[in-house]
C-alpha positions in Angstrom: 11.1 46.3 5.6 8.7 47.5 8.2 5.0 45.9 8.4 2.5 46.2 10.8 -0.7 44.3 11.0 -3.1 47.3 11.9 -7.0 47.4 12.3 -9.1 44.5 11.3 -10.9 45.0 7.5 -14.5 46.5 8.3 -15.9 44.1 5.7 -14.1 40.9 7.0 -12.8 40.8 10.8 -10.9 37.8 10.0 -8.6 39.8 7.7 -6.3 42.7 8.9 -5.0 46.1 6.8 -1.2 45.6 6.7 0.7 48.7 7.2 4.0 48.8 5.3 6.8 51.0 4.1 9.1 51.0 1.2 11.8 53.1 3.6 11.9 55.3 0.0 9.5 58.0 -1.3 7.4 57.1 -4.3 7.2 59.0 -7.4 3.6 59.1 -7.6 3.4 60.4 -11.5 5.8 57.6 -12.6 4.0 54.9 -10.4 0.9 56.1 -12.2 2.1 55.4 -15.3 3.7 52.2 -14.8 0.5 50.7 -13.4 -1.4 51.8 -16.2 0.9 50.5 -18.8 0.6 46.9 -16.4 -2.9 47.3 -16.6 -3.2 47.4 -13.0 -7.1 46.4 -12.2 -9.5 48.9 -10.7 -6.5 52.0 -10.9 -7.3 55.2 -9.2 -4.5 57.7 -9.1 -4.2 61.0 -7.6 -0.8 63.0 -8.1 -2.3 65.9 -6.3 -3.1 63.8 -3.3 0.2 61.7 -4.1 -1.6 58.2 -3.6 -2.7 55.3 -6.0 -4.7 52.6 -5.1 -5.5 49.4 -7.3 -6.4 45.6 -6.9 -3.8 42.9 -6.8 -4.7 39.4 -6.3 -8.2 40.2 -4.7 -6.6 42.8 -2.5 -6.7 46.2 -2.2 -3.3 47.9 -1.9 -2.9 51.5 -1.3 0.4 53.5 -2.1 1.2 56.6 -1.0 4.1 59.2 -2.0 5.6 58.9 1.4 6.6 55.3 0.8 3.8 54.1 2.9 2.0 51.4 1.5 -1.6 49.9 2.7 -2.7 46.2 1.8 -6.3 45.0 2.9 -7.7 41.5 3.5 -4.5 40.3 4.7 -4.4 37.0 7.0 -1.2 37.5 8.6 2.5 39.2 8.4 4.1 36.2 6.1 1.2 36.9 3.6 2.1 40.9 3.8 5.6 40.3 3.3 4.7 38.0 0.3 2.2 40.8 -1.1 5.1 43.3 -0.5 7.7 41.6 -2.5 4.9 41.4 -5.3 4.0 45.1 -5.1 7.7 45.8 -4.9 9.2 44.3 -7.9 6.1 46.1 -10.1 6.6 49.6 -8.6 10.3 49.3 -7.9 11.1 51.9 -10.9 8.9 54.9 -9.3 10.8 54.3 -6.2 13.0 57.6 -5.2 16.9 57.2 -4.0 15.7 59.3 -1.7 14.9 57.9 1.6 11.6 59.0 3.3 
């Protein structure tokens, strides 16, 4: 799992945006269905744009069809890894068998 802490968050410079990657493509339609069924907080999905956004434990998560995941308000890479584990468990049924 590839995780990079990129730029600091605009609203809180002590936190970062973690750029992660599943290493697989994401089936956005299936992802949106899964997130709706779990009642993901603040869910916004666009199949046309290939992106889903929702809140998880007070962090903003964006998942792209390419398999990229951005998690906002992360303190460090360990926290990003833990969040990615939770996100992966939530959405694993929407991950394609095809590598990106």
